N, C-alpha and C positions, 0 to 999 in steps of 0.2 A: 147764666148758669149759677145755680145755687152752690155755695161753698161747702155746704154739708146737707145731708138728708138724714132723716130719722127712718129707721128700718123696723123697729120693734118698740113697743111700749107695754108697761104694766098697767097703764091708766086706761080704763075702758072708754072714757070720754075722748080719748085721743086716737082711737082706731082709724076713724075716717081720715084724719090728718095724715097718718102713716101711708094710707093708700095713695093720697095726693102726692106726698113726697117721693114715693117710689117712681112716679112718672118722670121725675127729674134726674134719675140715676144715670150717670155717665161712666165711662172708663176711668175718668179722673177721680171719681169718689172711691178711693182704694185704701183708706186708712180707717180701720174700725175703731170706734170709741164707744164708751158707756158713760152714762150720767147717773150719778147717785145723789140721794139726799144726805143730810148730816148724820142720819142714823145708819147709813150704809145700805139703804134700800135702793135697789136698781129701778130707775124710772124709764130710761130710754137706752136703746142702742142705735147706732148710726154709722155713717160713712162720711168722711171728710176729704177734701181735696188736699188738705195740708196735714202733715203729721205734727203734733204738738201745737195745735191751734186752740185757743180758749174761746173762740167764737161760738161754738155750739153751747157751751156753758153759759156764756154771757147772754145769749139770745133766749135760752130756755129757762134760766133761773127765775126771772120775774114772775112767770106763770105757774111754775111747778115747784119752786123751792129747791131745786138741785143745787148742790154745793161742791161737787167733785166731778172731775172729768178724768177718765182713764183711757189710755190708748194701748193697742196691742202692738208691741215691739219685740221682735225676735221670739215670738210665741208666748210672751208673758205680758200680762196686763200691768201697767204702771200709771200711777197718778201723776198728773202735772202739778 
């Protein structure tokens, strides 16, 4: 099982990858996150099996340049 999946992207070249990731979605993927670059531009949205995990940021940063991860907690987005 993947520890996170991407559910949405603003990058057109990643659309097929999102479709593939959605095949791995389980009930355990319940923590929404967003990945942003250093200009505050949203690149990805996804779901993680852990709340407050840096793994999505660590894995996606080398290819996309994302520098921030935010999780939805109690109805508010917060940066880790």
